[in-house]
N, C-alpha and C positions, 0 to 999 in steps of 0.2 A: 535528450536521453537515448533513443534508439534512431537515429536518422536512417540506417541501412538495414531496417531490420526484416527480416522475411520468417514466414510462418513455418515452423518445424514441422506441423501436422498436414497443411494443405499447399505451402509453397506461396501465398499470397503475400504481397510487400505491403499491403494497406494495414493501417494499424490506428488503435485509439489509444491514449494514455489515460491514467488517472490515479488517485490517490484514495488510501483508506486507513484507518486507524482502528486498533482494536486493543483490548486490555490484556495485561499480562497475568501472571499469576499471584498468589498470596495478597499483599495488603492494597495493591493497584487494583486486583479485582474486586475486593471487598468495597473499596472507596469508588469503583468504577473508573478509575484514571486510565485513561486511554494512552500508554505509554509506548506502545509499539506502531511505528508506521511503516507503511508500505507504499511503494509505486507500482504500478500495473501496465502492462502493455498487452491489448488483447486484439486479435486479429479481427478485421472487420467481415470477413467472409466466413470463417467457421467459428469464431468465437473462442479460439484457443487463447488461455490467458497466462503469461510469466508474472510472477510476483518478486518484487526484489525489495528486501528488507532496506530502511533507510534509518538515520540516526534522529533521535530527539535530545532536545536541551533540556536542563532540568527547569528552566523557565517555562517552558511549553508544557511540562508535566504539572508544575504548580498552578499554572492558569486553568489546566483542564480540571484540577481538582476543584476549584472554586468556581468553574462555569457549569459543572455538571449539577 
């Protein structure tokens, strides 16, 4: 994802990547369907984090509905 990433806050080149999911609005919030997915890049020195939205498939959203 970010092979040559440099922190814009402190200039450090060390980073960690992670992912998280969140609910959107409307019915997805009512049924707690986490249909928004994000990738993150965090600086290992100062903790500055950039968040990038990713896409989800309909199958993932349906599975999330039944597994919640």
